[in-house]
C-alpha positions in Angstrom: 20.3 -18.9 8.2 21.1 -17.5 11.6 19.2 -14.8 13.5 22.1 -12.5 13.0 22.1 -13.1 9.2 18.4 -12.7 9.0 18.5 -9.4 10.9 21.3 -8.1 8.7 19.4 -8.9 5.6 16.3 -7.2 6.8 18.3 -4.1 7.9 19.9 -3.8 4.5 16.5 -4.1 2.8 14.9 -1.5 5.1 17.9 0.8 4.7 17.4 0.8 0.9 13.6 1.3 1.3 14.2 4.2 3.6 16.6 5.9 1.2 14.2 5.5 -1.6 11.2 6.7 0.5 13.2 9.7 1.6 14.1 10.6 -1.9 10.5 10.4 -3.1 8.6 11.7 0.0 11.3 13.7 1.9 13.4 13.1 5.0 10.7 14.2 7.4 7.7 12.4 5.8 5.7 10.0 8.1 6.5 7.2 5.8 10.3 7.8 6.0 10.2 8.3 9.7 8.2 5.0 10.2 10.8 3.0 8.3 13.6 4.8 10.2 12.0 3.7 13.4 11.7 0.1 12.3 15.3 0.2 11.2 16.3 1.6 14.7 14.5 -1.3 16.3 16.2 -3.9 14.2 19.6 -2.3 14.8 19.0 -2.5 18.6 18.1 -6.2 18.1 21.2 -6.9 16.2 23.3 -5.2 18.9 21.6 -7.3 21.6 22.2 -10.4 19.6 25.9 -9.7 19.1 26.3 -8.7 22.8 24.7 -11.9 24.0 27.1 -13.9 22.0 30.1 -11.9 23.4 29.3 -13.1 27.0 
């Protein structure tokens, strides 16, 4: 499995977890925000990974 595939799998997993956490605890709960921040970091990594292959 490539780094790109691994990142996309983790992003999809975190996205589902964030949606479920927001549904249970609310959109502004610390748990939801923490997952959202982790998701943001992974999205930045995947953008960097994709951009580095475009060069």
